[in-house]
C-alpha positions in Angstrom: 88.2 122.5 83.6 91.5 124.5 83.4 91.8 125.8 79.8 95.3 124.5 79.2 94.3 121.0 80.3 91.1 121.2 78.2 92.9 122.1 75.0 95.6 119.5 75.6 92.9 116.8 75.9 91.1 117.9 72.8 94.2 118.0 70.7 95.2 114.5 72.0 91.8 113.1 71.1 92.0 114.5 67.6 95.5 113.0 67.2 94.9 109.6 68.9 94.2 108.0 65.5 96.3 104.9 65.1 98.8 105.9 67.8 99.4 103.3 70.5 101.3 103.0 73.7 103.1 99.8 74.7 104.2 99.6 78.3 106.9 97.3 79.7 105.6 96.0 83.0 107.1 94.3 86.0 105.2 92.6 88.8 106.6 92.3 92.3 105.0 89.9 94.8 105.9 91.1 98.4 104.7 88.9 101.2 105.3 88.0 104.8 105.4 84.3 104.0 105.2 81.8 101.1 101.5 81.0 102.0 98.9 81.5 99.4 96.7 83.4 101.9 99.5 85.8 102.5 99.7 86.7 98.9 102.2 84.2 97.4 100.2 84.1 94.2 100.7 81.8 91.3 102.3 82.7 88.0 99.0 82.2 86.3 97.4 84.8 88.5 100.0 87.3 87.4 99.4 86.5 83.8 95.7 86.8 84.4 96.1 90.3 85.8 98.1 91.4 82.8 95.4 90.0 80.5 92.8 92.1 82.4 95.0 95.2 81.9 95.3 94.6 78.2 91.6 93.9 77.8 90.4 97.0 79.7 92.9 99.4 78.2 92.7 98.1 74.6 90.1 100.7 73.4 92.4 103.4 74.7 95.1 102.0 72.5 97.4 101.1 75.4 98.9 97.7 76.0 101.1 96.0 78.6 104.0 93.6 78.1 105.0 91.5 81.2 108.8 91.7 81.2 109.3 89.9 84.5 108.2 89.2 88.0 109.9 89.1 91.4 108.9 87.4 94.7 110.1 88.6 98.0 109.4 87.6 101.6 109.9 90.6 103.8 107.3 91.4 106.5 108.6 95.0 106.9 107.8 95.6 103.2 104.7 93.4 103.0 102.6 94.7 105.8 101.6 98.4 105.9 105.2 99.5 105.3 106.4 102.8 106.7 107.5 105.5 104.2 111.1 104.5 104.8 110.4 100.8 104.3 108.3 101.5 101.2 111.1 103.5 99.6 113.7 100.8 100.5 111.4 98.2 98.9 111.1 100.2 95.7 114.8 101.0 95.5 115.6 97.3 95.8 112.9 96.0 93.4 112.1 98.6 90.9 113.0 97.8 87.3 113.3 99.9 84.1 113.0 103.6 83.4 110.2 106.1 84.0 108.0 104.7 81.3 108.3 101.2 82.8 105.3 100.2 85.0 106.1 98.5 88.3 103.2 96.8 90.1 103.7 95.8 93.8 101.2 93.3 95.3 101.6 93.0 99.1 100.2 91.0 101.9 98.7 94.2 103.4 99.7 97.2 101.3 97.8 99.9 103.3 95.7 100.5 106.4 91.9 100.7 106.5 89.9 99.9 103.4 92.5 101.1 100.9 92.8 98.6 98.0 95.7 100.4 96.2 97.7 103.5 95.7 99.7 104.9 92.8 101.6 108.0 91.8 100.6 110.4 89.1 103.2 111.1 86.3 105.4 114.1 87.1 108.8 115.6 86.3 111.5 113.6 88.1 115.2 113.2 88.1 116.7 109.7 87.5 117.9 108.2 90.8 115.8 110.5 92.9 113.4 109.3 95.6 110.5 110.5 93.4 111.8 108.3 90.5 112.0 105.2 92.7 108.6 105.6 94.4 106.9 105.7 91.0 104.6 102.7 90.6 101.5 101.2 92.1 100.9 99.3 95.3 97.9 96.9 95.5 96.4 94.5 98.0 97.2 91.0 96.7 93.6 89.9 97.2 92.4 92.3 94.5 94.1 90.2 91.9 91.8 88.0 89.7 90.3 85.3 91.8 91.3 87.0 95.1 89.2 87.1 98.2 88.2 90.8 98.1 84.4 90.9 98.0 83.3 92.9 94.9 86.9 93.8 94.1 88.6 90.6 92.9 88.5 90.8 89.1 91.8 92.7 88.8 90.1 96.1 88.2 91.8 97.7 91.2 95.0 97.5 89.1 93.2 99.0 86.1 92.1 101.9 88.3 95.5 102.5 89.8 97.3 102.3 86.4 94.8 104.9 85.3 96.3 107.2 88.0 99.8 106.2 86.8 98.9 107.5 83.4 97.5 110.8 84.7 93.8 110.1 85.4 92.0 111.4 88.5 88.9 110.1 90.2 85.6 110.7 88.6 84.5 112.5 91.8 87.5 114.8 91.9 86.3 118.2 93.0 82.8 117.1 93.6 80.1 119.1 91.8 82.2 122.3 91.6 85.3 123.4 89.8 87.4 121.7 87.2 86.8 118.1 88.4 89.1 115.6 86.8 90.1 117.8 83.9 88.2 115.6 81.4 85.2 117.0 79.7 83.3 113.8 78.9 83.3 112.4 82.5 80.2 113.8 84.2 80.7 115.4 87.6 80.1 113.2 90.7 79.6 114.7 94.2 81.6 112.1 96.1 82.8 108.5 95.9 79.9 106.1 95.3 80.2 102.4 95.8 76.8 101.1 94.7 76.2 100.3 91.0 73.0 102.5 90.9 72.2 103.2 87.3 70.9 106.7 86.8 72.3 108.1 90.0 72.8 111.9 89.7 74.6 113.4 92.6 75.3 116.6 90.7 71.8 117.5 89.2 73.0 121.0 88.2 75.7 119.5 85.9 75.3 117.6 82.7 75.0 113.8 82.8 74.5 111.2 85.5 77.2 109.8 87.7 79.8 107.8 85.7 79.4 104.6 87.8 80.8 102.4 85.0 84.0 104.3 84.7 87.2 102.7 85.8 88.2 105.7 87.8 85.0 105.5 90.0 84.9 103.5 93.3 82.1 101.1 92.3 82.6 97.3 92.3 84.7 95.5 89.7 81.6 94.1 88.0 80.2 97.6 87.6 83.2 99.2 86.0 83.6 98.8 82.2 85.0 101.9 80.5 87.4 104.8 80.0 86.0 107.8 78.0 87.6 109.1 74.9 88.7 112.2 76.9 90.4 110.0 79.4 92.2 108.1 76.7 93.3 111.4 75.3 94.6 112.5 78.6 96.5 109.3 79.2 98.2 109.6 75.9 99.0 113.3 76.5 100.5 112.6 80.0 102.5 109.7 78.6 104.0 112.0 76.0 104.6 114.8 78.5 106.2 112.9 81.4 106.8 109.2 80.7 107.9 108.7 77.1 111.4 109.9 77.8 114.8 108.2 78.4 114.9 108.6 82.2 
């Protein structure tokens, strides 16, 4: 734990009180066809995903308002886009300012087993590449009712939005060092996928692996919480980077 980060989180936890964050949210469906199997999902699926976000972030006093949705058929953007194509997509589709959440669901967002990616909050200049690439890319089949085995309840988006609000993985740094800069998430040696209650991959550190944490890699049915420290960090990072007129 870096001392500055530690003190920031403690102060935020103390001041959380009745403070709340309301985030304007846009959803972008980017596919290679208008077929359901390629990700041309229904409006109800989009609404269901926002409902999941609100339910899972509610105890952290964070809520999401769906302001709009776009649908685009563009194979170059929909299937493992290059960095250049990804930037072009975001420049064309992104809505709002730096405190506006943009969620992109693609036919095949990334190679390998990656389910989603998202950018941490940081200092950016309006109109810069860094401003436009802000947001989260997810595989469309992680949406509620999707075909991703063990990851089709919409929790991938919860995880990625946690990154967007400044959270790191629970296994950040393994058993050594500062970890995820949150005191009340026990250290975890590496990403674990099994929902094994009592697993303790860092026996020399306090607590057992946080398998139920949204920032872990366990299945959607296993994940159920953010900690108070994580809520405090999200509020602190929101105030530091996002709650500005950019």
